[in-house]
C-alpha positions in Angstrom: 48.2 14.6 9.4 47.6 11.0 10.7 45.0 12.3 13.2 43.2 14.2 10.5 43.1 11.0 8.4 41.7 9.0 11.3 39.1 11.6 12.1 38.0 11.6 8.4 37.8 7.8 8.3 35.7 7.8 11.5 33.4 10.4 10.0 32.9 8.5 6.8 32.2 5.3 8.7 29.7 7.1 10.9 28.0 8.6 7.9 27.7 5.2 6.1 26.3 3.5 9.3 23.8 6.4 9.6 22.7 6.1 6.0 22.2 2.4 6.4 20.0 2.9 9.4 17.9 5.5 7.5 17.4 3.3 4.5 16.4 0.4 6.7 13.9 2.5 8.5 12.4 3.9 5.3 12.1 0.4 3.8 9.9 -0.7 6.7 6.4 -1.5 5.7 3.6 1.0 6.7 1.1 -0.3 9.3 -1.7 0.0 6.7 0.1 -2.3 4.3 0.7 -4.9 7.1 -3.0 -4.7 8.1 -4.1 -5.0 4.4 -1.9 -8.0 3.7 -3.1 -9.8 6.8 -6.7 -9.2 5.8 -6.0 -10.4 2.2 -4.3 -13.5 3.5 -7.3 -14.2 5.8 -9.6 -13.9 2.8 -7.5 -16.6 1.1 -5.7 -14.3 -1.4 -2.3 -15.1 -2.7 -0.6 -11.8 -1.9 2.7 -13.0 -3.4 1.0 -12.8 -6.8 0.3 -9.1 -6.5 2.2 -5.9 -6.6 1.3 -4.1 -3.3 0.7 -0.4 -3.9 0.3 1.8 -0.8 -1.8 4.9 -1.5 -2.0 7.0 1.7 -3.8 9.9 0.0 -6.2 7.7 -2.1 -5.2 9.2 -5.4 -5.1 5.9 -7.3 -8.5 4.9 -5.8 -10.1 8.2 -6.9 -8.6 7.8 -10.4 -10.0 4.3 -10.5 -13.5 5.4 -9.4 -13.6 8.0 -12.1 -12.6 5.5 -14.7 -15.2 3.0 -13.6 -18.0 5.7 -13.5 -17.2 6.8 -17.0 -17.8 3.4 -18.4 -21.3 2.2 -17.6 -20.6 -1.2 -19.2 -17.7 -1.8 -16.7 -18.8 -4.8 -14.4 -17.7 -2.8 -11.4 -20.0 0.1 -12.2 -22.6 0.7 -9.4 -21.0 -1.7 -6.9 -18.2 0.5 -5.4 -18.0 0.7 -1.5 -18.9 4.4 -1.2 -21.3 3.9 1.8 -18.8 2.1 4.0 -16.2 4.8 3.4 -18.5 7.8 3.9 -17.1 10.2 6.5 -14.1 8.0 7.1 -10.5 8.9 7.0 -8.7 6.0 5.3 -5.6 4.9 3.4 -5.8 2.6 0.5 -3.7 -0.4 -0.3 -4.1 -1.8 -3.8 -3.2 -5.3 -4.7 -2.4 -5.3 -8.4 -2.6 -9.0 -9.2 -0.5 -10.4 -12.1 -2.1 -11.6 -15.2 -3.4 -15.1 -14.8 -3.5 -14.9 -10.9 -6.5 -16.6 -9.3 -7.4 -13.3 -7.5 -8.7 -10.1 -9.2 -7.3 -6.7 -8.4 -8.2 -5.7 -4.9 -8.5 -2.5 -2.9 -8.2 -2.6 0.8 -9.3 0.4 2.9 -7.6 1.0 6.2 -8.9 3.4 8.9 -6.2 6.1 9.5 -7.1 6.5 13.2 -7.4 2.8 14.2 -5.4 1.0 11.6 -8.2 -1.5 11.2 -9.5 -2.7 7.8 -12.8 -0.9 6.9 -13.6 -3.0 3.9 -12.1 -5.0 1.0 -13.2 -4.4 -2.5 -12.2 -7.0 -5.1 -12.9 -5.9 -8.7 -15.0 -8.0 -11.0 -13.3 -9.2 -14.1 
């Protein structure tokens, strides 16, 4: 009975250690986010004032483009970076700046193959 208890205790500890390793690995920042943050900092943005949203399939970006195109009076209408992104496979990182931040909401496009930043698009307010 004592051996069974020890084996169960060892199994539980091993499981908990394994779960901690998995959660630490999943909490690691994707390379595209690291590249985007570095590019934003290089541009002088205060990344700490933004919620960083990683969008590997560009769903949020596509939704934003549709919203902008529907409203011709939007100051961003007609200035989206379509040409730079044409025929590129990219991931999007959105910096959703808090109200009152010096920076406007920003989209950073990262090449999926190379991990380099293709372009940065900062919305007009």
